[in-house]
Structure formats: structure tokens, C-alpha cells
C-alpha positions as CSV (number, residue, x, y, z in Angstrom):
1,X,-90.9,13.5,-119.0
2,X,-89.5,12.5,-122.6
3,X,-88.3,15.9,-123.6
4,X,-86.6,15.6,-120.5
5,X,-85.6,12.6,-120.6
6,X,-84.9,11.9,-123.9
7,X,-81.2,13.9,-124.3
8,X,-79.7,11.8,-120.7
9,X,-80.9,8.6,-123.0
10,X,-78.9,9.7,-126.0
11,X,-75.7,10.9,-124.4
12,X,-75.7,7.1,-122.0
13,X,-76.4,5.4,-125.6
14,X,-73.6,6.8,-126.8
15,X,-71.2,7.2,-123.6
16,X,-71.8,3.3,-123.7
17,X,-71.0,2.7,-127.2
18,X,-67.7,4.7,-126.2
19,X,-66.7,2.7,-123.7
20,X,-67.8,-0.4,-125.9
21,X,-65.2,0.4,-128.2
22,X,-62.6,1.6,-126.2
23,X,-63.0,-1.9,-124.2
24,X,-63.0,-4.1,-127.6
25,X,-59.8,-2.2,-128.2
26,X,-57.8,-2.6,-124.6
27,X,-59.4,-5.8,-125.0
28,X,-57.2,-6.2,-128.2
29,X,-53.8,-5.6,-128.0
30,X,-51.5,-6.5,-131.0
31,X,-49.1,-9.0,-129.2
32,X,-45.1,-8.2,-130.1
33,X,-42.8,-10.9,-128.9
34,X,-39.3,-9.9,-128.1
35,X,-36.6,-12.4,-127.9
36,X,-33.6,-11.7,-126.6
37,X,-30.4,-12.4,-123.9
38,X,-31.5,-9.5,-122.0
39,X,-29.1,-12.1,-119.5
40,X,-25.8,-13.8,-120.2
41,X,-22.6,-13.2,-122.2
42,X,-24.8,-10.9,-124.3
43,X,-27.2,-9.0,-122.3
44,X,-25.7,-5.9,-123.3
45,X,-27.5,-6.7,-127.3
46,X,-30.8,-8.0,-125.3
47,X,-30.9,-4.8,-122.8
48,X,-31.0,-2.9,-126.4
49,X,-33.3,-4.6,-128.2
50,X,-35.8,-4.2,-125.8
51,X,-35.3,-0.6,-124.9
52,X,-35.2,-0.1,-128.7
53,X,-38.4,-2.1,-129.6
54,X,-40.1,-0.3,-126.5
55,X,-39.5,3.4,-127.6
56,X,-41.2,2.5,-131.0
57,X,-44.1,0.7,-129.7
58,X,-44.7,3.4,-127.6
59,X,-43.8,6.3,-131.0
60,X,-46.9,4.3,-132.1
61,X,-49.1,3.8,-129.0
62,X,-48.9,7.9,-128.7
63,X,-50.2,8.3,-132.1
64,X,-53.0,6.3,-131.3
65,X,-51.5,2.6,-131.6
66,X,-52.0,0.1,-135.0
67,X,-55.6,0.6,-137.1
68,X,-56.4,2.0,-133.6
69,X,-55.9,-0.2,-131.1
70,X,-52.9,-0.5,-128.5
71,X,-49.3,-2.6,-129.4
72,X,-48.4,-4.0,-126.1
73,X,-44.8,-5.7,-126.4
74,X,-44.0,-9.1,-124.3
75,X,-40.8,-9.6,-123.6
76,X,-39.2,-13.5,-123.4
77,X,-35.1,-13.6,-121.8
78,X,-33.1,-16.7,-123.9
79,X,-30.4,-16.0,-122.0
80,X,-28.0,-16.2,-124.8
81,X,-28.3,-20.2,-124.9
82,X,-30.1,-22.9,-126.6
83,X,-30.8,-24.4,-124.5
84,X,-33.0,-21.4,-123.0
85,X,-34.9,-20.7,-126.4
86,X,-37.1,-23.3,-126.1
87,X,-38.7,-21.9,-123.0
88,X,-38.7,-18.4,-124.2
89,X,-40.7,-19.2,-127.5
90,X,-43.2,-21.4,-125.1
91,X,-43.3,-18.3,-122.9
92,X,-44.2,-16.1,-126.1
93,X,-46.8,-18.1,-128.3
94,X,-48.9,-18.7,-124.9
95,X,-49.1,-15.5,-124.4
96,X,-50.5,-15.2,-127.6
97,X,-48.0,-12.9,-129.5
98,X,-48.7,-12.7,-133.4
99,X,-45.5,-12.0,-134.5
100,X,-41.9,-12.1,-132.2
101,X,-38.5,-9.8,-133.2
102,X,-35.2,-11.3,-132.4
103,X,-32.9,-12.9,-130.8
104,X,-29.3,-12.6,-131.8
105,X,-27.4,-15.7,-131.5
106,X,-28.2,-17.8,-134.6
107,X,-27.5,-21.1,-132.7
108,X,-30.5,-19.6,-129.9
109,X,-32.5,-19.0,-133.1
110,X,-32.7,-21.8,-134.6
111,X,-33.5,-23.7,-131.2
112,X,-36.6,-20.8,-131.3
113,X,-37.5,-21.4,-135.3
114,X,-39.9,-24.6,-134.7
115,X,-41.5,-23.6,-131.6
116,X,-43.1,-20.7,-133.4
117,X,-44.1,-22.2,-137.4
118,X,-45.4,-25.1,-135.8
119,X,-47.3,-21.7,-133.6
120,X,-48.5,-19.8,-136.1
121,X,-46.2,-17.3,-135.2
122,X,-44.0,-15.1,-137.4
123,X,-39.8,-14.9,-136.6
124,X,-38.5,-11.9,-137.8
125,X,-34.5,-12.7,-136.2
126,X,-32.1,-9.4,-136.1
127,X,-28.7,-10.9,-135.5
128,X,-28.9,-14.3,-136.7
129,X,-26.6,-14.5,-139.7
130,X,-25.8,-18.0,-139.8
131,X,-27.4,-19.2,-144.1
132,X,-29.2,-23.0,-143.3
133,X,-31.8,-20.4,-140.9
134,X,-33.8,-19.3,-144.2
135,X,-32.8,-22.8,-146.0
136,X,-34.6,-24.6,-143.3
137,X,-37.8,-23.7,-145.4
138,X,-40.0,-22.3,-142.4
139,X,-42.5,-20.2,-144.7
140,X,-43.0,-18.3,-141.4
141,X,-38.8,-16.6,-140.8
142,X,-37.3,-13.8,-141.7
143,X,-34.6,-11.6,-140.5
144,X,-32.8,-8.3,-141.4
145,X,-29.3,-8.2,-140.7
146,X,-27.6,-10.1,-143.9
147,X,-26.9,-13.7,-144.5
148,X,-22.7,-15.3,-143.6
149,X,-22.4,-16.1,-147.5
150,X,-22.3,-12.6,-148.1
151,X,-20.3,-11.5,-144.9
152,X,-17.7,-14.0,-145.3
153,X,-17.4,-12.5,-149.4
154,X,-17.1,-8.3,-147.6
155,X,-15.1,-9.7,-145.0
156,X,-12.4,-12.4,-147.7
157,X,-12.8,-9.2,-149.6
158,X,-11.7,-7.1,-146.9
159,X,-8.7,-9.4,-145.7
160,X,-7.1,-9.0,-149.6
161,X,-8.2,-5.5,-149.1
162,X,-6.0,-4.6,-146.6
163,X,-3.1,-6.4,-148.3
164,X,-3.2,-9.8,-145.7
165,X,-1.5,-12.6,-147.1
166,X,-1.6,-15.1,-144.1
167,X,-4.5,-15.9,-142.1
168,X,-5.2,-17.2,-139.7
169,X,-8.9,-18.5,-138.7
170,X,-10.4,-18.5,-135.2
171,X,-14.2,-19.6,-134.7
172,X,-16.2,-20.8,-131.8
173,X,-17.5,-23.2,-133.0
174,X,-21.4,-21.8,-132.6
175,X,-23.5,-21.7,-136.2
176,X,-22.7,-18.2,-137.1
177,X,-19.1,-18.8,-136.2
178,X,-18.2,-21.3,-137.6
179,X,-20.0,-20.5,-140.4
180,X,-18.5,-17.5,-141.3
181,X,-16.1,-19.1,-140.8
182,X,-16.4,-21.4,-143.3
183,X,-17.0,-19.2,-145.9
184,X,-13.9,-17.0,-145.5
185,X,-11.6,-20.5,-145.9
186,X,-13.5,-21.1,-148.9
187,X,-12.7,-17.6,-150.2
188,X,-8.8,-17.8,-149.2
189,X,-8.5,-20.2,-151.2
190,X,-8.8,-18.3,-154.7
191,X,-8.2,-14.6,-153.7
192,X,-4.6,-15.9,-152.9
193,X,-4.3,-15.0,-148.9
194,X,-3.3,-18.6,-147.5
195,X,-4.4,-19.9,-145.0
196,X,-2.3,-20.9,-142.0
197,X,-5.0,-21.9,-139.6
198,X,-8.2,-23.1,-138.6
199,X,-9.6,-24.0,-135.2
200,X,-12.3,-23.0,-132.5
201,X,-11.6,-21.7,-129.2
202,X,-14.9,-22.6,-126.8
203,X,-17.2,-19.6,-125.8
204,X,-17.4,-18.6,-122.3
205,X,-13.6,-19.7,-121.4
206,X,-11.3,-16.7,-119.8
207,X,-7.9,-17.7,-121.0
208,X,-6.6,-18.3,-124.7
209,X,-2.4,-18.5,-123.7
210,X,-2.9,-21.5,-125.2
211,X,-4.0,-20.8,-128.3
212,X,-3.2,-17.4,-129.4
213,X,0.3,-19.1,-128.7
214,X,-0.2,-21.9,-131.1
215,X,-2.0,-19.7,-133.8
216,X,1.9,-17.4,-132.6
217,X,3.6,-20.3,-133.8
218,X,2.4,-20.4,-137.0
219,X,3.4,-17.1,-137.9
220,X,0.2,-15.4,-140.0
221,X,0.0,-11.6,-140.6
222,X,-3.7,-11.2,-139.6
223,X,-6.1,-13.4,-137.2
224,X,-9.7,-13.1,-138.5
225,X,-11.5,-14.3,-136.5
226,X,-16.0,-15.4,-136.5
227,X,-16.7,-15.4,-133.1
228,X,-18.8,-13.3,-130.7
229,X,-17.4,-9.4,-128.9
230,X,-16.7,-11.7,-125.1
231,X,-14.4,-13.3,-126.6
232,X,-13.2,-11.4,-129.5
233,X,-11.9,-8.9,-126.4
234,X,-10.0,-11.7,-124.3
235,X,-8.4,-12.4,-127.4
236,X,-6.9,-8.6,-128.0
237,X,-6.3,-8.0,-123.8
238,X,-4.4,-11.0,-124.2
239,X,-2.3,-11.2,-127.6
240,X,-0.9,-7.6,-126.4
241,X,-0.8,-8.8,-122.9
242,X,1.7,-12.1,-124.9
243,X,3.6,-9.0,-126.6
244,X,2.7,-10.1,-130.4
245,X,1.5,-7.1,-132.3
246,X,-0.3,-9.3,-135.3
247,X,-3.7,-7.2,-136.2
248,X,-7.3,-8.9,-135.8
249,X,-10.1,-8.4,-137.9
250,X,-13.5,-9.9,-137.0
251,X,-17.2,-10.4,-137.8
252,X,-20.6,-8.6,-137.2
253,X,-20.7,-10.2,-133.6
254,X,-18.0,-8.4,-132.5
255,X,-19.6,-5.0,-132.9
256,X,-20.4,-3.8,-129.6
257,X,-18.7,-1.4,-127.7
258,X,-17.9,-3.6,-124.6
259,X,-15.7,-5.3,-126.9
260,X,-13.4,-2.6,-125.7
261,X,-14.4,-2.6,-122.2
262,X,-13.2,-5.7,-122.7
263,X,-9.9,-5.3,-124.2
264,X,-9.0,-1.6,-122.7
265,X,-8.3,0.5,-125.5
266,X,-4.8,0.5,-126.1
267,X,-5.7,-3.7,-126.9
268,X,-8.6,-3.3,-128.9
269,X,-6.7,0.4,-130.7
270,X,-6.9,-1.4,-134.8
271,X,-9.5,-3.9,-134.6
272,X,-11.1,-3.9,-137.9
273,X,-14.7,-5.5,-137.6
274,X,-17.1,-6.5,-141.0
275,X,-20.8,-5.0,-139.9
276,X,-23.5,-3.2,-141.7
277,X,-23.4,0.4,-140.1
278,X,-23.9,1.5,-136.8
279,X,-27.1,4.0,-136.1
280,X,-24.3,6.8,-135.5
281,X,-23.7,6.0,-138.7
282,X,-27.2,6.0,-140.8
283,X,-28.5,8.7,-143.1
284,X,-32.2,8.2,-142.7
285,X,-34.4,10.9,-140.5
286,X,-36.0,7.3,-138.4
287,X,-32.2,7.0,-137.5
288,X,-31.7,10.4,-136.8
289,X,-35.5,10.5,-134.6
290,X,-34.1,6.7,-133.0
291,X,-30.7,8.0,-131.3
292,X,-33.0,11.5,-131.2
293,X,-35.0,9.6,-128.6
294,X,-32.6,6.7,-127.4
295,X,-30.4,9.5,-126.0
296,X,-33.2,11.3,-124.4
297,X,-34.3,8.3,-122.5
298,X,-31.3,6.5,-121.5
299,X,-28.5,9.1,-122.2
300,X,-26.1,6.8,-124.6
301,X,-26.3,4.9,-127.5
302,X,-27.5,1.6,-128.4
303,X,-24.5,-0.3,-127.8
304,X,-24.0,-2.0,-131.0
305,X,-26.1,-2.0,-134.4
306,X,-28.5,-5.0,-133.7
307,X,-30.4,-3.4,-131.8
308,X,-31.2,-1.1,-134.3
309,X,-32.2,-4.3,-136.8
310,X,-34.5,-4.8,-133.7
311,X,-36.2,-2.0,-134.4
312,X,-36.2,-2.5,-138.3
313,X,-38.2,-6.2,-138.0
314,X,-40.6,-4.3,-135.5
315,X,-41.6,-1.8,-137.6
316,X,-41.6,-3.8,-141.0
317,X,-43.7,-6.2,-138.8
318,X,-46.1,-2.7,-138.0
319,X,-46.3,-1.9,-141.6
320,X,-47.7,-5.4,-141.8
321,X,-50.2,-5.2,-139.3
322,X,-51.6,-2.7,-140.7
323,X,-52.0,-3.6,-144.5
324,X,-53.7,-7.0,-143.5
325,X,-54.6,-7.8,-139.6
326,X,-52.8,-9.1,-136.9
327,X,-52.5,-12.6,-139.1
328,X,-48.9,-13.8,-139.7
329,X,-49.7,-16.1,-142.7
330,X,-50.9,-13.2,-144.0
331,X,-48.8,-11.0,-141.9
332,X,-45.7,-13.3,-144.1
333,X,-46.9,-13.4,-147.3
334,X,-47.4,-9.3,-147.0
335,X,-43.9,-8.9,-146.5
336,X,-42.4,-11.8,-149.2
337,X,-44.6,-10.0,-151.4
338,X,-45.6,-6.1,-151.9
339,X,-43.1,-4.7,-148.9
340,X,-40.3,-2.7,-151.3
341,X,-37.1,-1.0,-150.5
342,X,-39.4,0.6,-147.4
343,X,-37.7,2.9,-145.7
344,X,-35.7,1.6,-142.8
345,X,-33.5,2.4,-139.7
346,X,-30.4,0.7,-141.5
347,X,-31.2,2.0,-145.2
348,X,-34.5,-0.3,-147.9
349,X,-35.4,-3.5,-146.9
350,X,-37.1,-5.5,-148.2
351,X,-37.4,-10.1,-148.3
352,X,-36.7,-12.3,-151.2
353,X,-39.0,-15.8,-151.1
354,X,-36.9,-17.7,-148.6
355,X,-36.8,-14.3,-145.8
356,X,-33.6,-13.3,-146.8
357,X,-33.2,-9.4,-146.5
358,X,-32.1,-8.3,-150.2
359,X,-29.6,-5.9,-150.8
360,X,-25.2,-5.4,-149.5
361,X,-25.9,-3.0,-145.9
362,X,-22.2,-4.7,-144.9
363,X,-19.3,-2.3,-144.2
364,X,-15.3,-1.9,-142.5
365,X,-15.3,-0.6,-139.5
366,X,-11.4,0.4,-137.3
367,X,-11.6,0.4,-133.9
368,X,-8.8,4.2,-132.3
369,X,-7.0,4.9,-130.3
370,X,-9.6,6.0,-128.3
371,X,-11.4,3.5,-128.8
372,X,-13.9,4.2,-131.0
373,X,-15.3,2.4,-133.7
374,X,-14.4,4.7,-137.5
375,X,-16.5,3.8,-140.5
376,X,-13.6,3.0,-143.6
């Protein structure tokens, strides 16, 4: 009997061990959160963020996971609003995520930082450029996007390089827009560009005719708008309706193809903005692979660069988990001290002691007559 039953017992034991190992892997996934504006005014940004990260997560899981464990993506919709950011953050903390990618708007990110920090969850923002986010001192906060002081420097330099002498500066009082406006304003005082107007519009409004009339009366030769793409598009369209041809230039929050959809190609033509390069203009092999995968799954390309920077955030989180395991504190220390010029989708990635991305990534774009964003 022993002769016949021993092979069966050995096989059964092996099967049980394999099942136990598989069960342990399934029970202990690496949970990465995505906090994004899946609904609301910035919904195209949030939806693209989720799509890009889901593609990257699937590739990792198809290759066997991270250190043999599957990656699970947990999504929380913040609606693009600071007053709902807390609920989204709490949802991800309760889900047991080790780290979070997001979110898009600086004001929304700011409303979530303390929640993640107190819970010991690492956060990498992707479109939140306000200076004070990293200067708040949260040790587990990072971002793959540049800061407003760098963007302000580039924006002011481009206004000067394009030959404009009289600038009207318009913001929307959000952390991002006001911060960028203040940075550009300070540099204009030293580079020969005269500020002839400085004021805010209200985000979410639909009619900016009264504001445009005041701006026009100041006789600027360029309108510098530091807010987001929905309002930029309406300003462009209503400026055209007034038959006012003064050019406009904006910041990276207007880098979204919805700008042209809302404004119309005719009104958007000639609009300038500074931004990290779009996915189509990223030369890396990883970017080319993502372009192909996104096209195959969604029949197009991401609407802006911010979802790509979300992909960069996700990828560096995976590298950190591979290096030190799913421990947020160890991951944060590794990102600051050991990650050196990682070959990201958008170019080399490294972080300084505050969690800010090192290096310069901004470029100048212009909208052509067909509504395409053309790298200058």
C-alpha cells in the first residue's frame, strides 16, 4: 500500500503548497490608489489618468506582478473639487493602499495631503504645480510635474521672447492659477514686460464678456491666462466673438485637446501655452509603447500630458516597491535617495529632498489652424 500511496501523498502535498502560495499572493496584492477627477469640469484628465494606469498595471500583472504579487488599482473620484477631496482620500486609505497617484488640481491635492500623511500613505501628484505643496513639509509627498516657479519663469521668458511688451494677467484664484500669475508677474517687473492688468475670473462661469471688456480697455498686446482649459477655451471663443485679435498665452493647465473642442478651431488658432511635452512628442521607447497600447485599447491618444505624468508616478512607485517592498516610509526614502534619472515616459525622473521633480521639462506649444498642438 505504501508503494502506491506515497506518490499520491507527495503530489497532494505539492498541490497544497502551490495552492497556498497562490492564495497568499492573491490575498496580499500591492494596492495603488488613483485619486483623480473622473467626473466634473476636469473629467477628461481624470479618466485618462485611470486609463493610462490601468494599461501599465495590466502589463505588470501579465508579466507576473511586482515581486510576485499582483498590483491592484483602487480609484477614487475627487470631482476636481477641494471639498470632496477628503472623502476621496479617506476612501483610498480605507481600501488599504500603500501609495496614491494624484491628483490633478493643486487645490484638490492640498485638501488631501494631511489625510495621506497621517495615514502613512505615500502620494505622488501629477498635475499639481503649486509651490507650497512640497514646501508644506510632508515627507511622503512627491510630484512628477514641475513647480509653478519654474513654469512662471518659462512662461515669462516666452512672453518676452515672442516680443510682447504689454501683458494683461488673468487668473482664477485657485492655488495653481494665482501662484503661477504671481510668479509671472514678479518676473515681468524685471524683464521689460509691462503689466497693464491683473485680476481674477470665477472658474465655472460661462460668460466672461464683462471681464474681457475690461481687459481690452487696458490695451494689452497679449493676454496671459494662468487658469484651466475650460475657462481658457471660453475666453478664446468670446474674445473672437468680440472681434478682438489680441493673442493669448497660458500655462500647462490649458494643455488639453478639450480646449479646441470648447473654443472651436478658429478661436483657438494661434493660442500659445507652456507645458511638459505631449505623449506624441516624447521620444522614449516607453512613451512609444504606451502610445501604441493606448491607441489599441481606446482608439486614440490621451487628451493631455497629465495622464502620462500619472503613468510616470505609477511606474516609479512600482520601482520603489520592487526595491524595498510595500512600505510607504521606505519607499519615500528610496525615491529621494536612490532613484537616479529613471527613464520615465516623459524623460529622466529623480526627486529632491522635498519630493519635487528635478530638471527642466517645459516646452512652448502653439495651436494651429486645424486645432492641433504644435511643438515650437
